[in-house]
N, C-alpha and C positions, 0 to 999 in steps of 0.2 A: 504494500500500500504506500510505502514511503516514496517510491519512485514512480508510482502510478500517475497517469495524467489526470486522474480524478481526485488526487490528493489536494485539498484546499490549502495546505501549508507548504506546498512546494514553492520554488522560487517565483513562479508566475501564477500561483494559485489565487483563489478568490480572497482568502483571508489576508494574504500578503499584499494583494492589490488594494484592499480596503485600508489596511494598516499603513501600507504604501511608503510614503516619503520618509517618515521617521525611521523606520526599520532599515531602509536601504541607505540612508545617510549614516546610520550607526555602523553598518557593515562596509561602508565605502564601496558599494557595488554600483558603479556608474551606469552599466548597461540596464540593470534592473530599475534604477531610478528613472532613466529615460523611458523605459517601457511603461512604468507607472504613470508618468506625465502624459504619455500618449493615450493611455486607457482612461484617464480622468474625464468623465462626461461633462464636467463643469468648466473645462478648458475653453479657450477662445475657439469659437466655431464648433464646439462639441455638441453632441446630440441633445443634451439637456438645454443648452443655451439656444440652439436652433428651434427646439420645441417651444421654449418660453417666448421666443420672438413671434410666434403665431397666436398667442393668447392675447385678447384685446387689451386689458389694462396692464398686464405684466409686460407687454411690449414696450410701453412707455418707460417703465422702470429699467428695462434692459437697455433701451436707447440712452437713458441718462447715465447708466453705469459705463457704457461704451464712450460717451462723450467726456465724462470725468476722467476716464483712464487715457483719453487722447487717442483712441483707436478709431480713426476716421473710416477705414474700410468696413469694420464691424458695425459702426454706427449707420453707415449708408445701407448695409445689408438689412439691419433691423428696421430702418425706415421703409425700405421696399417691401418687407414682409408684414408691415403693420396692417392688421385686418380692418382697421378703421381708416386707413389711408385712401388715397385716390384710386388705387387699384386693388384694394383689399377685398377679401371674400364677403365680409359683412356689407361693405358699401355696394358691391355688385348684387347682393341679394336684395338690398333695399331699393336698388334701381328698378326692380321688377314691379314695384308698386307705382302706379301711374302718377299721382300727385307728388310723391316723394322723388320720383325720377325727374320731374320738372325742377324741383328745388336743387337736386344734385347737378342737373344740367347747368343751372346758373352758377353754382359753386365751382364746378369744373372749368367753366369758361372764365370765371373771375380769376382763378388761379393759374390759367394758361395750360390746362391739360386738355388739349383738343381731342385726342383719341378717346379719352374717358367721357368727354362731353358727347361725342358721337355715339358711344355705347349707351349713354343715358337717354339720348334723343330717341332711340328706337322704342323705348317703353314710355315715353312721355304721353301725356293726355292728348296733346295735339296729334301725335303720331297714331294713337289708337282710335281716336274719335274723329279724325279729319276726313276729308272727302275720299281719301284712299286708305283709310285706317282699317284695322282689323275688326273693330266693333261695327263700323259702317258696313263692311262687307258681310259680316255675320247677320246684321239686320236685313240686308237685301236678300239673303237666302231664306229667311223666315217668311212664310206666306202671309200676305196682308200688310206687311210692314214696308213694302217698296212702293207705296203710293206716291 
């Protein structure tokens, strides 16, 4: 069991990874220390940080931490992944609501995001109820409504 790959106490086992840095610093094992740093999920660009960047309120905290630490590349990545940002998944879901899409259309235009404004324009009230809109075409298909 001692040399088994399932041993949690071996040099790259789970317990040693969790205890990590302190143990490897005491034994002066540089290779194991580097391996522990790479395995850390909270490192820059690690899986836990990337996951946190996709949670609405937590994203703002992560952006602040990146900005305080002076990591511009990580800060920009967090801004792009912001679910409440101009291209975030929550914003895109809200754009499917006609009146909210009109408000987001104005906001996107005001901030200079033309591609996002075009995406919001598709679901705007004018686009749905205009002369060539989806609601107008649906009403024309129903009998007695095309008078």
